PLY file of the C-alpha trace (Angstrom):
ply
format ascii 1.0
element vertex 102
property float x
property float y
property float z
element edge 101
property int vertex1
property int vertex2
end_header
13.45 -13.17 -18.69
10.10 -11.94 -17.78
11.29 -9.68 -14.61
7.32 -9.72 -12.34
5.64 -6.56 -11.50
5.78 -4.48 -8.42
2.93 -1.01 -9.20
3.59 0.41 -5.85
6.16 0.71 -4.17
7.16 1.91 -0.76
9.96 4.39 0.28
11.81 3.63 3.41
10.54 6.40 6.06
6.72 4.38 4.17
8.60 0.74 5.32
9.51 2.48 8.50
6.57 3.11 9.60
5.24 -0.16 8.58
7.40 -1.76 11.31
6.38 0.37 14.37
3.04 -0.09 13.21
3.00 -3.81 13.15
5.33 -3.94 16.30
3.54 -1.92 18.44
-0.65 -3.26 17.85
1.24 -6.11 17.67
-0.23 -7.63 13.94
-0.22 -11.65 13.22
2.06 -12.26 10.59
0.25 -13.78 8.43
-0.62 -10.03 7.42
0.26 -8.44 4.93
0.32 -4.56 3.48
-2.28 -4.09 1.84
-3.14 -1.38 -0.75
-6.01 -0.82 -3.10
-8.13 1.56 -4.46
-11.93 1.43 -2.79
-15.00 3.47 -4.65
-16.40 6.42 -3.81
-20.17 6.77 -2.12
-22.28 8.55 -3.58
-23.05 10.27 -6.98
-20.22 11.89 -8.31
-18.27 11.06 -6.17
-14.64 9.76 -6.98
-12.03 6.96 -5.78
-9.13 6.60 -3.33
-6.20 4.89 -3.32
-5.91 2.97 0.75
-3.74 1.30 2.67
-4.48 -1.14 5.87
-2.90 -4.39 7.00
-5.42 -8.10 5.45
-4.41 -11.38 5.00
-4.03 -12.09 1.77
-7.39 -13.29 -0.74
-7.00 -15.56 -3.78
-7.68 -11.98 -6.57
-4.38 -10.75 -5.16
-0.86 -9.58 -6.50
1.90 -10.34 -3.19
5.65 -8.77 -3.44
7.68 -7.58 -1.36
9.20 -4.14 -1.62
11.46 -2.53 1.22
10.64 -5.90 3.17
7.47 -5.70 4.03
4.87 -7.99 1.80
2.34 -6.51 -0.11
-1.80 -7.33 -1.15
-3.02 -6.18 -3.93
-6.07 -7.23 -5.88
-4.64 -7.27 -9.16
-8.09 -5.59 -10.79
-6.57 -2.69 -8.90
-3.14 -3.26 -9.75
-4.04 -0.73 -13.03
-5.09 2.21 -10.71
-1.79 1.87 -8.91
1.24 1.69 -11.20
3.76 3.76 -10.88
2.09 5.02 -7.27
5.39 5.29 -4.39
3.87 5.05 -0.95
5.55 6.56 1.83
5.43 7.90 4.90
4.97 12.32 5.80
5.07 13.67 8.88
5.86 16.92 9.71
4.19 20.26 11.44
0.99 19.80 9.12
0.85 16.50 8.45
1.73 12.60 9.64
0.01 10.14 7.76
1.08 7.86 4.94
0.78 8.93 0.60
0.17 8.01 -2.84
2.68 9.95 -4.82
3.67 10.07 -8.42
7.97 9.28 -8.20
9.27 12.16 -10.72
0 1
1 2
2 3
3 4
4 5
5 6
6 7
7 8
8 9
9 10
10 11
11 12
12 13
13 14
14 15
15 16
16 17
17 18
18 19
19 20
20 21
21 22
22 23
23 24
24 25
25 26
26 27
27 28
28 29
29 30
30 31
31 32
32 33
33 34
34 35
35 36
36 37
37 38
38 39
39 40
40 41
41 42
42 43
43 44
44 45
45 46
46 47
47 48
48 49
49 50
50 51
51 52
52 53
53 54
54 55
55 56
56 57
57 58
58 59
59 60
60 61
61 62
62 63
63 64
64 65
65 66
66 67
67 68
68 69
69 70
70 71
71 72
72 73
73 74
74 75
75 76
76 77
77 78
78 79
79 80
80 81
81 82
82 83
83 84
84 85
85 86
86 87
87 88
88 89
89 90
90 91
91 92
92 93
93 94
94 95
95 96
96 97
97 98
98 99
99 100
100 101
């Protein structure tokens, strides 16, 4: 049987923070969590991974991770396969981080 591709997984900490943000900012239910790649702006600039809330677009894959609806543009899957989104909250840093799980 074919198993659906899940390019990016959310950790439980990341999913918890996404739920808090959704509730605090009163984000409408038709918005899912968009994970993607943003090209660098200038010569020699690399790409960066992005995360935010968005509506589903025609070219998107849609799947559920930790109970969160996630959208990824199909063109970005190659760059995201195997990544995990975690949420870090320490004295030095607070925010979402893309990691390659061990």
